[in-house]
Biopython code that builds the backbone (N, CA, C, O; Angstrom):
import numpy as np
from Bio.PDB.StructureBuilder import StructureBuilder

atoms = [
    (1, "UNK", "N", (133.518, 56.357, 99.257)),
    (1, "UNK", "CA", (132.627, 56.733, 100.331)),
    (1, "UNK", "C", (131.908, 58.018, 99.940)),
    (1, "UNK", "O", (132.543, 58.995, 99.541)),
    (2, "UNK", "N", (130.628, 58.015, 100.051)),
    (2, "UNK", "CA", (129.825, 59.178, 99.710)),
    (2, "UNK", "C", (129.258, 59.808, 100.980)),
    (2, "UNK", "O", (128.771, 59.114, 101.873)),
    (3, "UNK", "N", (129.329, 61.125, 101.040)),
    (3, "UNK", "CA", (128.796, 61.827, 102.200)),
    (3, "UNK", "C", (127.321, 62.124, 101.970)),
    (3, "UNK", "O", (126.902, 62.335, 100.831)),
    (4, "UNK", "N", (126.531, 62.144, 103.038)),
    (4, "UNK", "CA", (125.113, 62.481, 102.896)),
    (4, "UNK", "C", (124.940, 63.928, 102.423)),
    (4, "UNK", "O", (125.807, 64.773, 102.648)),
    (5, "UNK", "N", (123.841, 64.193, 101.785)),
    (5, "UNK", "CA", (123.553, 65.519, 101.237)),
    (5, "UNK", "C", (123.593, 66.589, 102.321)),
    (5, "UNK", "O", (124.142, 67.669, 102.102)),
    (6, "UNK", "N", (123.017, 66.300, 103.491)),
    (6, "UNK", "CA", (122.988, 67.289, 104.566)),
    (6, "UNK", "C", (124.407, 67.675, 104.996)),
    (6, "UNK", "O", (124.666, 68.827, 105.345)),
    (7, "UNK", "N", (125.322, 66.700, 104.968)),
    (7, "UNK", "CA", (126.700, 66.964, 105.369)),
    (7, "UNK", "C", (127.389, 67.853, 104.333)),
    (7, "UNK", "O", (128.091, 68.798, 104.693)),
    (8, "UNK", "N", (127.190, 67.554, 103.055)),
    (8, "UNK", "CA", (127.776, 68.370, 101.985)),
    (8, "UNK", "C", (127.259, 69.810, 102.055)),
    (8, "UNK", "O", (128.025, 70.761, 101.896)),
    (9, "UNK", "N", (125.953, 69.958, 102.294)),
    (9, "UNK", "CA", (125.356, 71.290, 102.379)),
    (9, "UNK", "C", (125.872, 72.051, 103.595)),
    (9, "UNK", "O", (126.076, 73.264, 103.536)),
    (10, "UNK", "N", (126.081, 71.342, 104.687)),
    (10, "UNK", "CA", (126.621, 71.969, 105.889)),
    (10, "UNK", "C", (128.044, 72.462, 105.652)),
    (10, "UNK", "O", (128.385, 73.581, 106.035)),
    (11, "UNK", "N", (128.870, 71.638, 105.025)),
    (11, "UNK", "CA", (130.246, 72.014, 104.738)),
    (11, "UNK", "C", (130.279, 73.190, 103.764)),
    (11, "UNK", "O", (131.063, 74.120, 103.951)),
    (12, "UNK", "N", (129.445, 73.162, 102.736)),
    (12, "UNK", "CA", (129.393, 74.261, 101.768)),
    (12, "UNK", "C", (128.949, 75.553, 102.450)),
    (12, "UNK", "O", (129.506, 76.618, 102.189)),
    (13, "UNK", "N", (127.952, 75.459, 103.317)),
    (13, "UNK", "CA", (127.498, 76.634, 104.057)),
    (13, "UNK", "C", (128.589, 77.206, 104.939)),
    (13, "UNK", "O", (128.746, 78.422, 105.042)),
    (14, "UNK", "N", (129.342, 76.320, 105.573)),
    (14, "UNK", "CA", (130.449, 76.761, 106.420)),
    (14, "UNK", "C", (131.526, 77.452, 105.584)),
    (14, "UNK", "O", (132.089, 78.459, 106.012)),
    (15, "UNK", "N", (131.812, 76.927, 104.412)),
    (15, "UNK", "CA", (132.802, 77.521, 103.518)),
    (15, "UNK", "C", (132.385, 78.931, 103.112)),
    (15, "UNK", "O", (133.209, 79.846, 103.110)),
    (16, "UNK", "N", (131.125, 79.107, 102.773)),
    (16, "UNK", "CA", (130.610, 80.423, 102.384)),
    (16, "UNK", "C", (130.696, 81.385, 103.572)),
    (16, "UNK", "O", (131.103, 82.537, 103.420)),
    (17, "UNK", "N", (130.315, 80.906, 104.741)),
    (17, "UNK", "CA", (130.347, 81.733, 105.948)),
    (17, "UNK", "C", (131.770, 82.182, 106.295)),
    (17, "UNK", "O", (132.004, 83.357, 106.577)),
    (18, "UNK", "N", (132.700, 81.253, 106.273)),
    (18, "UNK", "CA", (134.087, 81.563, 106.614)),
    (18, "UNK", "C", (134.711, 82.481, 105.565)),
    (18, "UNK", "O", (135.462, 83.392, 105.914)),
    (19, "UNK", "N", (134.412, 82.255, 104.289)),
    (19, "UNK", "CA", (134.946, 83.116, 103.224)),
    (19, "UNK", "C", (134.488, 84.562, 103.417)),
    (19, "UNK", "O", (135.283, 85.495, 103.298)),
    (20, "UNK", "N", (133.211, 84.736, 103.712)),
    (20, "UNK", "CA", (132.675, 86.087, 103.931)),
    (20, "UNK", "C", (133.327, 86.734, 105.148)),
    (20, "UNK", "O", (133.648, 87.922, 105.132)),
    (21, "UNK", "N", (133.516, 85.955, 106.185)),
    (21, "UNK", "CA", (134.138, 86.468, 107.413)),
    (21, "UNK", "C", (135.584, 86.885, 107.147)),
    (21, "UNK", "O", (136.020, 87.934, 107.620)),
    (22, "UNK", "N", (136.321, 86.084, 106.404)),
    (22, "UNK", "CA", (137.720, 86.386, 106.090)),
    (22, "UNK", "C", (137.824, 87.683, 105.293)),
    (22, "UNK", "O", (138.708, 88.500, 105.550)),
    (23, "UNK", "N", (136.936, 87.872, 104.338)),
    (23, "UNK", "CA", (136.989, 89.067, 103.494)),
    (23, "UNK", "C", (136.712, 90.341, 104.277)),
    (23, "UNK", "O", (137.104, 91.424, 103.842)),
    (24, "UNK", "N", (136.043, 90.237, 105.425)),
    (24, "UNK", "CA", (135.702, 91.434, 106.189)),
    (24, "UNK", "C", (136.535, 91.597, 107.452)),
    (24, "UNK", "O", (136.313, 92.548, 108.203)),
    (25, "UNK", "N", (137.481, 90.711, 107.713)),
    (25, "UNK", "CA", (138.375, 90.872, 108.856)),
    (25, "UNK", "C", (139.352, 91.994, 108.568)),
    (25, "UNK", "O", (139.667, 92.277, 107.412)),
    (26, "UNK", "N", (139.824, 92.626, 109.617)),
    (26, "UNK", "CA", (140.719, 93.762, 109.430)),
    (26, "UNK", "C", (142.105, 93.346, 108.954)),
    (26, "UNK", "O", (142.710, 94.065, 108.159)),
    (27, "UNK", "N", (142.630, 92.210, 109.412)),
    (27, "UNK", "CA", (143.999, 91.826, 109.067)),
    (27, "UNK", "C", (144.185, 91.570, 107.567)),
    (27, "UNK", "O", (145.063, 92.187, 106.965)),
    (28, "UNK", "N", (143.399, 90.689, 106.940)),
    (28, "UNK", "CA", (143.611, 90.488, 105.495)),
    (28, "UNK", "C", (142.913, 91.545, 104.645)),
    (28, "UNK", "O", (143.033, 91.532, 103.420)),
    (29, "UNK", "N", (142.190, 92.453, 105.280)),
    (29, "UNK", "CA", (141.427, 93.463, 104.548)),
    (29, "UNK", "C", (142.335, 94.279, 103.633)),
    (29, "UNK", "O", (141.934, 94.660, 102.533)),
    (30, "UNK", "N", (143.559, 94.545, 104.088)),
    (30, "UNK", "CA", (144.489, 95.339, 103.294)),
    (30, "UNK", "C", (144.756, 94.694, 101.941)),
    (30, "UNK", "O", (144.808, 95.385, 100.924)),
    (31, "UNK", "N", (144.925, 93.375, 101.923)),
    (31, "UNK", "CA", (145.167, 92.673, 100.657)),
    (31, "UNK", "C", (143.984, 92.825, 99.709)),
    (31, "UNK", "O", (144.179, 92.981, 98.504)),
    (32, "UNK", "N", (142.772, 92.782, 100.230)),
    (32, "UNK", "CA", (141.583, 92.915, 99.398)),
    (32, "UNK", "C", (141.433, 94.353, 98.891)),
    (32, "UNK", "O", (141.073, 94.579, 97.736)),
    (33, "UNK", "N", (141.713, 95.317, 99.767)),
    (33, "UNK", "CA", (141.621, 96.718, 99.360)),
    (33, "UNK", "C", (142.663, 97.058, 98.303)),
    (33, "UNK", "O", (142.358, 97.743, 97.327)),
    (34, "UNK", "N", (143.891, 96.583, 98.493)),
    (34, "UNK", "CA", (144.952, 96.852, 97.521)),
    (34, "UNK", "C", (144.629, 96.251, 96.163)),
    (34, "UNK", "O", (144.884, 96.865, 95.126)),
    (35, "UNK", "N", (144.068, 95.048, 96.173)),
    (35, "UNK", "CA", (143.713, 94.401, 94.902)),
    (35, "UNK", "C", (142.629, 95.192, 94.191)),
    (35, "UNK", "O", (142.705, 95.393, 92.978)),
    (36, "UNK", "N", (141.621, 95.643, 94.927)),
    (36, "UNK", "CA", (140.524, 96.407, 94.324)),
    (36, "UNK", "C", (141.038, 97.720, 93.733)),
    (36, "UNK", "O", (140.648, 98.100, 92.629)),
    (37, "UNK", "N", (141.919, 98.419, 94.472)),
    (37, "UNK", "CA", (142.474, 99.675, 93.981)),
    (37, "UNK", "C", (143.324, 99.461, 92.729)),
    (37, "UNK", "O", (143.247, 100.240, 91.778)),
    (38, "UNK", "N", (144.130, 98.404, 92.735)),
    (38, "UNK", "CA", (144.957, 98.102, 91.567)),
    (38, "UNK", "C", (144.087, 97.769, 90.360)),
    (38, "UNK", "O", (144.417, 98.136, 89.233)),
    (39, "UNK", "N", (142.979, 97.076, 90.594)),
    (39, "UNK", "CA", (142.056, 96.725, 89.516)),
    (39, "UNK", "C", (141.419, 97.985, 88.931)),
    (39, "UNK", "O", (141.293, 98.108, 87.713)),
    (40, "UNK", "N", (141.020, 98.916, 89.790)),
    (40, "UNK", "CA", (140.419, 100.162, 89.319)),
    (40, "UNK", "C", (141.422, 100.991, 88.511)),
    (40, "UNK", "O", (141.065, 101.570, 87.485)),
    (41, "UNK", "N", (142.676, 101.048, 88.973)),
    (41, "UNK", "CA", (143.709, 101.769, 88.228)),
    (41, "UNK", "C", (143.966, 101.128, 86.878)),
    (41, "UNK", "O", (144.205, 101.810, 85.882)),
    (42, "UNK", "N", (143.913, 99.811, 86.865)),
    (42, "UNK", "CA", (144.140, 99.068, 85.627)),
    (42, "UNK", "C", (143.150, 99.486, 84.547)),
    (42, "UNK", "O", (143.554, 99.739, 83.412)),
    (43, "UNK", "N", (141.886, 99.563, 84.869)),
    (43, "UNK", "CA", (140.871, 99.873, 83.874)),
    (43, "UNK", "C", (140.647, 101.369, 83.680)),
    (43, "UNK", "O", (139.776, 101.776, 82.912)),
    (44, "UNK", "N", (141.432, 102.182, 84.376)),
    (44, "UNK", "CA", (141.365, 103.625, 84.138)),
    (44, "UNK", "C", (142.004, 103.966, 82.788)),
    (44, "UNK", "O", (141.708, 105.002, 82.191)),
    (45, "UNK", "N", (142.874, 103.088, 82.325)),
    (45, "UNK", "CA", (143.500, 103.299, 81.018)),
    (45, "UNK", "C", (142.889, 102.322, 80.006)),
    (45, "UNK", "O", (142.339, 101.289, 80.390)),
    (46, "UNK", "N", (142.985, 102.645, 78.740)),
    (46, "UNK", "CA", (142.369, 101.813, 77.711)),
    (46, "UNK", "C", (143.255, 100.645, 77.280)),
    (46, "UNK", "O", (142.743, 99.550, 77.050)),
    (47, "UNK", "N", (144.550, 100.844, 77.167)),
    (47, "UNK", "CA", (145.450, 99.827, 76.658)),
    (47, "UNK", "C", (146.015, 99.006, 77.816)),
    (47, "UNK", "O", (147.146, 99.226, 78.249)),
    (48, "UNK", "N", (145.224, 98.065, 78.311)),
    (48, "UNK", "CA", (145.615, 97.322, 79.512)),
    (48, "UNK", "C", (146.675, 96.259, 79.251)),
    (48, "UNK", "O", (147.390, 95.870, 80.174)),
    (49, "UNK", "N", (146.791, 95.791, 78.043)),
    (49, "UNK", "CA", (147.712, 94.689, 77.751)),
    (49, "UNK", "C", (149.176, 95.076, 77.915)),
    (49, "UNK", "O", (150.008, 94.216, 78.203)),
    (50, "UNK", "N", (149.501, 96.332, 77.739)),
    (50, "UNK", "CA", (150.897, 96.752, 77.774)),
    (50, "UNK", "C", (151.202, 97.688, 78.942)),
    (50, "UNK", "O", (152.218, 98.382, 78.925)),
    (51, "UNK", "N", (150.374, 97.713, 79.908)),
    (51, "UNK", "CA", (150.556, 98.630, 81.028)),
    (51, "UNK", "C", (151.129, 97.911, 82.248)),
    (51, "UNK", "O", (150.774, 96.762, 82.515)),
    (52, "UNK", "N", (152.007, 98.578, 82.985)),
    (52, "UNK", "CA", (152.526, 97.973, 84.214)),
    (52, "UNK", "C", (151.439, 97.820, 85.279)),
    (52, "UNK", "O", (151.565, 97.002, 86.190)),
    (53, "UNK", "N", (150.367, 98.615, 85.157)),
    (53, "UNK", "CA", (149.269, 98.499, 86.112)),
    (53, "UNK", "C", (148.640, 97.108, 86.078)),
    (53, "UNK", "O", (148.161, 96.604, 87.094)),
    (54, "UNK", "N", (148.650, 96.499, 84.896)),
    (54, "UNK", "CA", (148.102, 95.149, 84.786)),
    (54, "UNK", "C", (148.914, 94.173, 85.622)),
    (54, "UNK", "O", (148.351, 93.340, 86.332)),
    (55, "UNK", "N", (150.229, 94.273, 85.541)),
    (55, "UNK", "CA", (151.095, 93.388, 86.317)),
    (55, "UNK", "C", (150.939, 93.645, 87.812)),
    (55, "UNK", "O", (150.937, 92.709, 88.611)),
    (56, "UNK", "N", (150.808, 94.909, 88.184)),
    (56, "UNK", "CA", (150.620, 95.252, 89.593)),
    (56, "UNK", "C", (149.314, 94.662, 90.101)),
    (56, "UNK", "O", (149.277, 94.054, 91.170)),
    (57, "UNK", "N", (148.230, 94.842, 89.325)),
    (57, "UNK", "CA", (146.942, 94.288, 89.724)),
    (57, "UNK", "C", (147.012, 92.763, 89.825)),
    (57, "UNK", "O", (146.477, 92.171, 90.763)),
    (58, "UNK", "N", (147.664, 92.143, 88.868)),
    (58, "UNK", "CA", (147.783, 90.686, 88.874)),
    (58, "UNK", "C", (148.524, 90.202, 90.126)),
    (58, "UNK", "O", (148.145, 89.198, 90.729)),
    (59, "UNK", "N", (149.573, 90.917, 90.508)),
    (59, "UNK", "CA", (150.306, 90.572, 91.730)),
    (59, "UNK", "C", (149.417, 90.725, 92.967)),
    (59, "UNK", "O", (149.410, 89.861, 93.844)),
    (60, "UNK", "N", (148.681, 91.813, 93.030)),
    (60, "UNK", "CA", (147.789, 92.053, 94.177)),
    (60, "UNK", "C", (146.699, 90.996, 94.238)),
    (60, "UNK", "O", (146.331, 90.545, 95.323)),
    (61, "UNK", "N", (146.180, 90.597, 93.086)),
    (61, "UNK", "CA", (145.156, 89.565, 93.045)),
    (61, "UNK", "C", (145.712, 88.239, 93.553)),
    (61, "UNK", "O", (145.031, 87.510, 94.274)),
    (62, "UNK", "N", (146.928, 87.937, 93.183)),
    (62, "UNK", "CA", (147.571, 86.709, 93.650)),
    (62, "UNK", "C", (147.735, 86.717, 95.166)),
    (62, "UNK", "O", (147.495, 85.706, 95.825)),
    (63, "UNK", "N", (148.142, 87.853, 95.716)),
    (63, "UNK", "CA", (148.289, 87.974, 97.166)),
    (63, "UNK", "C", (146.939, 87.827, 97.851)),
    (63, "UNK", "O", (146.820, 87.153, 98.874)),
    (64, "UNK", "N", (145.925, 88.463, 97.280)),
    (64, "UNK", "CA", (144.574, 88.365, 97.843)),
    (64, "UNK", "C", (144.126, 86.907, 97.905)),
    (64, "UNK", "O", (143.611, 86.457, 98.928)),
    (65, "UNK", "N", (144.320, 86.178, 96.823)),
    (65, "UNK", "CA", (143.915, 84.775, 96.800)),
    (65, "UNK", "C", (144.731, 83.948, 97.787)),
    (65, "UNK", "O", (144.200, 83.040, 98.426)),
    (66, "UNK", "N", (146.004, 84.254, 97.912)),
    (66, "UNK", "CA", (146.846, 83.538, 98.866)),
    (66, "UNK", "C", (146.338, 83.723, 100.291)),
    (66, "UNK", "O", (146.266, 82.767, 101.063)),
    (67, "UNK", "N", (145.989, 84.956, 100.631)),
    (67, "UNK", "CA", (145.454, 85.245, 101.968)),
    (67, "UNK", "C", (144.152, 84.484, 102.183)),
    (67, "UNK", "O", (143.958, 83.862, 103.227)),
    (68, "UNK", "N", (143.280, 84.533, 101.218)),
    (68, "UNK", "CA", (141.994, 83.854, 101.331)),
    (68, "UNK", "C", (142.167, 82.347, 101.495)),
    (68, "UNK", "O", (141.558, 81.747, 102.380)),
    (69, "UNK", "N", (142.986, 81.735, 100.655)),
    (69, "UNK", "CA", (143.181, 80.284, 100.723)),
    (69, "UNK", "C", (143.867, 79.858, 102.010)),
    (69, "UNK", "O", (143.559, 78.802, 102.562)),
    (70, "UNK", "N", (144.797, 80.677, 102.490)),
    (70, "UNK", "CA", (145.464, 80.359, 103.754)),
    (70, "UNK", "C", (144.463, 80.372, 104.900)),
    (70, "UNK", "O", (144.454, 79.471, 105.739)),
    (71, "UNK", "N", (143.628, 81.391, 104.929)),
    (71, "UNK", "CA", (142.627, 81.497, 106.001)),
    (71, "UNK", "C", (141.599, 80.372, 105.907)),
    (71, "UNK", "O", (141.198, 79.808, 106.925)),
    (72, "UNK", "N", (141.178, 80.048, 104.701)),
    (72, "UNK", "CA", (140.232, 78.943, 104.533)),
    (72, "UNK", "C", (140.836, 77.623, 105.009)),
    (72, "UNK", "O", (140.167, 76.826, 105.667)),
    (73, "UNK", "N", (142.098, 77.399, 104.674)),
    (73, "UNK", "CA", (142.784, 76.180, 105.088)),
    (73, "UNK", "C", (142.859, 76.105, 106.610)),
    (73, "UNK", "O", (142.541, 75.074, 107.202)),
    (74, "UNK", "N", (143.280, 77.203, 107.242)),
    (74, "UNK", "CA", (143.413, 77.200, 108.700)),
    (74, "UNK", "C", (142.064, 77.002, 109.383)),
    (74, "UNK", "O", (141.967, 76.271, 110.369)),
    (75, "UNK", "N", (141.026, 77.649, 108.862)),
    (75, "UNK", "CA", (139.702, 77.476, 109.474)),
    (75, "UNK", "C", (139.201, 76.053, 109.249)),
    (75, "UNK", "O", (138.566, 75.476, 110.133)),
    (76, "UNK", "N", (139.475, 75.486, 108.091)),
    (76, "UNK", "CA", (139.092, 74.097, 107.832)),
    (76, "UNK", "C", (139.815, 73.134, 108.756)),
    (76, "UNK", "O", (139.240, 72.149, 109.218)),
    (77, "UNK", "N", (141.073, 73.427, 109.021)),
    (77, "UNK", "CA", (141.844, 72.609, 109.954)),
    (77, "UNK", "C", (141.246, 72.687, 111.355)),
    (77, "UNK", "O", (141.109, 71.668, 112.032)),
    (78, "UNK", "N", (140.892, 73.891, 111.789)),
    (78, "UNK", "CA", (140.265, 74.055, 113.105)),
    (78, "UNK", "C", (138.925, 73.325, 113.163)),
    (78, "UNK", "O", (138.644, 72.605, 114.122)),
    (79, "UNK", "N", (138.101, 73.516, 112.133)),
    (79, "UNK", "CA", (136.790, 72.857, 112.099)),
    (79, "UNK", "C", (136.949, 71.342, 112.088)),
    (79, "UNK", "O", (136.210, 70.639, 112.778)),
    (80, "UNK", "N", (137.901, 70.830, 111.316)),
    (80, "UNK", "CA", (138.139, 69.392, 111.256)),
    (80, "UNK", "C", (138.602, 68.835, 112.593)),
    (80, "UNK", "O", (138.195, 67.746, 112.997)),
    (81, "UNK", "N", (139.454, 69.589, 113.273)),
    (81, "UNK", "CA", (139.923, 69.163, 114.587)),
    (81, "UNK", "C", (138.767, 69.120, 115.573)),
    (81, "UNK", "O", (138.653, 68.179, 116.358)),
    (82, "UNK", "N", (137.913, 70.130, 115.537)),
    (82, "UNK", "CA", (136.747, 70.142, 116.422)),
    (82, "UNK", "C", (135.814, 68.972, 116.111)),
    (82, "UNK", "O", (135.283, 68.342, 117.025)),
    (83, "UNK", "N", (135.618, 68.685, 114.846)),
    (83, "UNK", "CA", (134.746, 67.585, 114.447)),
    (83, "UNK", "C", (135.329, 66.253, 114.908)),
    (83, "UNK", "O", (134.611, 65.413, 115.450)),
    (84, "UNK", "N", (136.623, 66.059, 114.696)),
    (84, "UNK", "CA", (137.269, 64.815, 115.132)),
    (84, "UNK", "C", (137.212, 64.674, 116.644)),
    (84, "UNK", "O", (136.984, 63.582, 117.165)),
    (85, "UNK", "N", (137.416, 65.769, 117.336)),
    (85, "UNK", "CA", (137.355, 65.739, 118.798)),
    (85, "UNK", "C", (135.948, 65.380, 119.277)),
    (85, "UNK", "O", (135.785, 64.603, 120.218)),
    (86, "UNK", "N", (134.937, 65.950, 118.623)),
    (86, "UNK", "CA", (133.569, 65.650, 119.041)),
    (86, "UNK", "C", (133.195, 64.199, 118.785)),
    (86, "UNK", "O", (132.391, 63.633, 119.527)),
    (87, "UNK", "N", (133.760, 63.587, 117.751)),
    (87, "UNK", "CA", (133.505, 62.163, 117.487)),
    (87, "UNK", "C", (134.205, 61.279, 118.526)),
    (87, "UNK", "O", (133.720, 60.196, 118.853)),
    (88, "UNK", "N", (135.331, 61.742, 119.033)),
    (88, "UNK", "CA", (136.101, 60.949, 119.991)),
    (88, "UNK", "C", (135.693, 61.186, 121.441)),
    (88, "UNK", "O", (136.027, 60.390, 122.319)),
    (89, "UNK", "N", (134.978, 62.268, 121.693)),
    (89, "UNK", "CA", (134.560, 62.565, 123.059)),
    (89, "UNK", "C", (133.447, 61.617, 123.464)),
    (89, "UNK", "O", (132.609, 61.245, 122.643)),
    (90, "UNK", "N", (133.438, 61.226, 124.734)),
    (90, "UNK", "CA", (132.358, 60.334, 125.186)),
    (90, "UNK", "C", (131.000, 61.057, 125.104)),
    (90, "UNK", "O", (130.881, 62.227, 125.468)),
    (91, "UNK", "N", (130.029, 60.360, 124.638)),
    (91, "UNK", "CA", (128.708, 60.920, 124.454)),
    (91, "UNK", "C", (127.919, 60.849, 125.759)),
    (91, "UNK", "O", (127.942, 59.833, 126.453)),
    (92, "UNK", "N", (127.233, 61.922, 126.079)),
    (92, "UNK", "CA", (126.397, 61.947, 127.280)),
    (92, "UNK", "C", (125.222, 60.995, 127.092)),
    (92, "UNK", "O", (124.754, 60.380, 128.050)),
    (93, "UNK", "N", (124.749, 60.877, 125.851)),
    (93, "UNK", "CA", (123.581, 60.015, 125.577)),
    (93, "UNK", "C", (123.909, 58.542, 125.733)),
    (93, "UNK", "O", (123.015, 57.754, 126.041)),
    (94, "UNK", "N", (125.159, 58.139, 125.534)),
    (94, "UNK", "CA", (125.495, 56.715, 125.594)),
    (94, "UNK", "C", (125.706, 56.244, 127.023)),
    (94, "UNK", "O", (125.823, 55.043, 127.267)),
    (95, "UNK", "N", (125.757, 57.180, 127.977)),
    (95, "UNK", "CA", (125.962, 56.770, 129.372)),
    (95, "UNK", "C", (124.696, 56.469, 130.082)),
    (95, "UNK", "O", (124.718, 56.113, 131.261)),
]
sb = StructureBuilder()
sb.init_structure("model")
sb.init_model(0)
sb.init_chain("A")
sb.init_seg("    ")
for serial, (resi, resn, name, xyz) in enumerate(atoms, 1):
    if name == "N":
        sb.init_residue(resn, " ", resi, " ")
    sb.init_atom(name, np.array(xyz, "f"), 0.0, 1.0, " ", f" {name:<3s}", serial, name[0])
structure = sb.get_structure()
């Protein structure tokens, strides 16, 4: 089954919108700030391959991605539920 182009573009636009919103919310903001700070500390030194800062940054990056993917999943679930509900609701036009 292939989705129409307009539907794919709408879903992609929603994904971009929700991702931007998640990155600027106060609750997961801490994970993004910590990852950025760890990344900056990492490159403050020259020998990054053998530094514990690299491992710290990598851990923070993993947490950041986990927060982002969790929020995207939950928002997708909400959007999908709303879409399914709207398909099942009686249409005013059909009456």
